[in-house]
N, C-alpha and C positions, 0 to 999 in steps of 0.2 A: 684371497682367491687368485690364481694365476689364469692367465688367458689360456685357452686350451684350443689344440688343433687335431682333429681325429681323422680327416680325410687326406688320403695321398694325392688327391687332386688339387689340394689347397695349393694357390700360385707361389707363395712363399716355399713350401716344401718342394715344388718343383724347381724353384731358383736355387735351393740348397742343393739338390741333386746335381745341377749344372755346375755350381762351383766346385763340386767335388771332382767333376769329369773334365772341365774345360779351363785351361790355363789361360786363354784369351779372356775369358769372363772375369777371372779372378783379378788379372792385371786391370781390366777396365773398371772394375768396381773397387779395387784395392781391397777386397774381402777374402777371406778363406775360412773353411771349416776346420775346427779342432774336435777330435773324438777323445773321450777318456778322462777320467778324474784327474789322474796324474798330469797328464798333458795340458789339460786346462790350468791345473794349478800351477804347473811350471810357466805357461804363458802368462799368468798373472804376475808371478813373481818376476818375469822379465819384463814387466811393465808394459804389455800389451794391452790395446783398449778392446776390450770385449763388448760387443754390440748387443748380442742375444745368446741367452743359454735355453736350450730346449732339453727337456728331460721326461723320461717315461717312468711314472711312479711304480709301474710293476716291476721295474729292475732297481731303481734308486730312490731314496726317499727324499720327499720335499724339504725334510729338515736338513739333511745333508747338503741339497742345494742351497739352500738360505744361507747355511754355514760359509759355503764357498762364496756366494755374493756379498756377505758381509766382510770376509776376508779381503775381497777384492778391492772394496772402498770405491767402486765405480757405479754409476748408473746403468744397470744392466736390465734389459728386457727378459723377462722370465716367461717361458710358455711351456705349458704341459703337453705332452703328445701321446698318443696311443701308441700300442706296441707296434702296430701294423706301420704306421709312420715313421716310427725309430727305425725299424728295420728297412724301411725304404731309403732313408738318408744316411744310415750307418755305412761306412766303406769298410769297415771291420765289424765281425760279428762277434767278438769277445769283449767289447768295450762295455763300460758300466752303465749303460743307459742314459748317457748325457753328451751332448753336442754343443759346441759353441761356435759362433760367427764372431770372427775378430778381424780387426783391421792391419793391414800390411804395415811393416816398417821399411821404407825405402831408404837404405842407408848407404852411402858411397864411402870411397876411401878417406875423403876430407872429414868424414864424421868420426873417424877412429879416434878412440881416446886410450892411450897406451901409457904404462908406466915407465920407468927410467931404463928398465933393461928387458925389454919384452921378449917373448917366445911366441912365434906366429906360426900357424899352419896357412900354406896357400895351396889351393886345388885349382889347377887350370882345366877349364871346359869339361867338369865333370858330367857324363851323360846319363849314367845309371843312378836312379833315386837311392837303390839300396846301398851302393858304395858311398854316396855323399851322406847319407844317413849314418853309416858306420864310421865314416870320418869325423861326423859332428860328436858321436859318442865317444870316441876316442879324445877328441879335443876337451871335451867335458871332463873326462876321467883324468885327464893330465892337467885341468884347470889352466888351458892355454889363455893367453891375453887376448888373442882374437882368431878368427879364420876369415880368409879372404878368399872369394871366388872370383877367378878371372875368366873373362869370356863366358859367362854362365850360359849352359844349354837348356836349363829347365828352371822354372821359378821355384823359388825356395820353399814355397807353400804348398807344393805338390803333396797330396795325402800320403802318397807312399814315402816321401822323405820325412815327414812328421812321424810316421809310424816307424820306419826303420831306424831313426835317431832316437827313438823313445823318448820324444819330447825335448831332446837336447838341442834341436833347433831353436829352442827358446832360451837355453841357458847359456849359449856361447855369445860373444859379441862377433856378429858376422856382417861384413860388408862385402860388395862386389865392385868390380870395376874392369876396364880393360887391361891386358897384359902390360901395355906402355904406361898407363895410368899408375898402376901398382909398382912397377919397377921404379918410376919416378920417384914415388912416394918412400920407398925403401932406400933409395940413394940419398935423398933429401934428409932423412932421419938417421942415416947411417947405420942400417940394419944390415947384417951380413945375410947373404942369400946362398942356402945349400940346397941345389936342385938334385933330386933324386933321379939318377939316369944311368942307364946303359951305355957308358961312355969309355973310350980307351984312358981319358984323362980323370976318370973317376977315381976317388980316394974312398977307402973302406969307412963306412960311416963312424966306426968306433975312434978313427984317428983325428976326427975334426973336434975342434974347441967351440961348443955352444954356449960357453959361458957369457958371452958378450951379446948384444942385441941380435936376434937370430930370426930368420923366417927359413922354415922347412917347405920346400916346393915339390909337389906331386903332380904328374900329368895323368892322363887316360891310360888304361891298360893296353888299348889298341895301339896307340901312336906315340906315347910318352909325351915329354914336354917339347914346346915348340922351340925352335933354334934360338929364338931370342933370349930365353931363360938360361940357356947353356952358354950363350956368348957373355951375358952380363953377371951370371953367377959368380959369388965369392969362390966358391968350389962346387963341382959336381961330386955327389957322393954315390956310394953303391953299398948293397947289402950283399956280400960274396954268398953265392950259391955253391952247396956241396953236393947236390944231387944232380938229376938229369936235366930238370927245368932251369931257366935262365931268369926267372922273375916270380914275384908273389903278387897276390890280389893287392890292390892300390892301398886298401885301407890297412891291411897287416903291414905293408912297407912303412907306411907313414906311422903306424903305432910303434914300431920296432925303433925308429929313428928318433921319434918324440920322447920316448922313455929313456933312450940313451942320453938325449939333451937333458932330461929332467935329472937323471942320475948324476950327471956331470955337475949340474947346479946345487946339488945338495952336498956337495964335498966341502 
């Protein structure tokens, strides 16, 4: 018999709502909320610690929840909630009646575990959760070795990042640090830096050799990369534009360059 919560006034339910809405509280408690069966399954596969599972049996069966808990092989508190409570705590209205509370992973550049010839994506100061989520989906699709976030502007466990990444926030090796820390790491490990930039020195992305250890670096759509990346880059690269506009969405640009690198590496 699972513990049950039926009131939206329950203090724990109020805390979950706050965790969804407030980055400061997420950071203070080092906890965040995951919605959806697929996303929770990916978090478990990514070795995230799940503290609590809340489920609405009107939407998902207790048998399916128990199967998830057994697969996790963790000590997880399971709470059955009413449909009203579920609707109160769910950020998305189309998830499958299950919500998890999970613990942060606070990884720095020094925690990176890379193979001999890595391919890495670096995103400097991403501000829009949708863009970062799309970058993480691309990184997962390309099976990149790591994603590094330089000078992050939002916490990785923002519910909009989890949603827009379709759970790929859990499937990638992700670390963060300052631009200086990351550049030092790349230089120390002899990883080439290819900075996507609108620059008179930029070369077409197809002319670059990505077969050796490589990091593809993208900046924000508003301001691009900071000068230090352009100064330290092995080469700045550009995607030639043939229409009237001079740039693409950052996630689209990253995907084009990443899959060119993957194509070269399959030769």
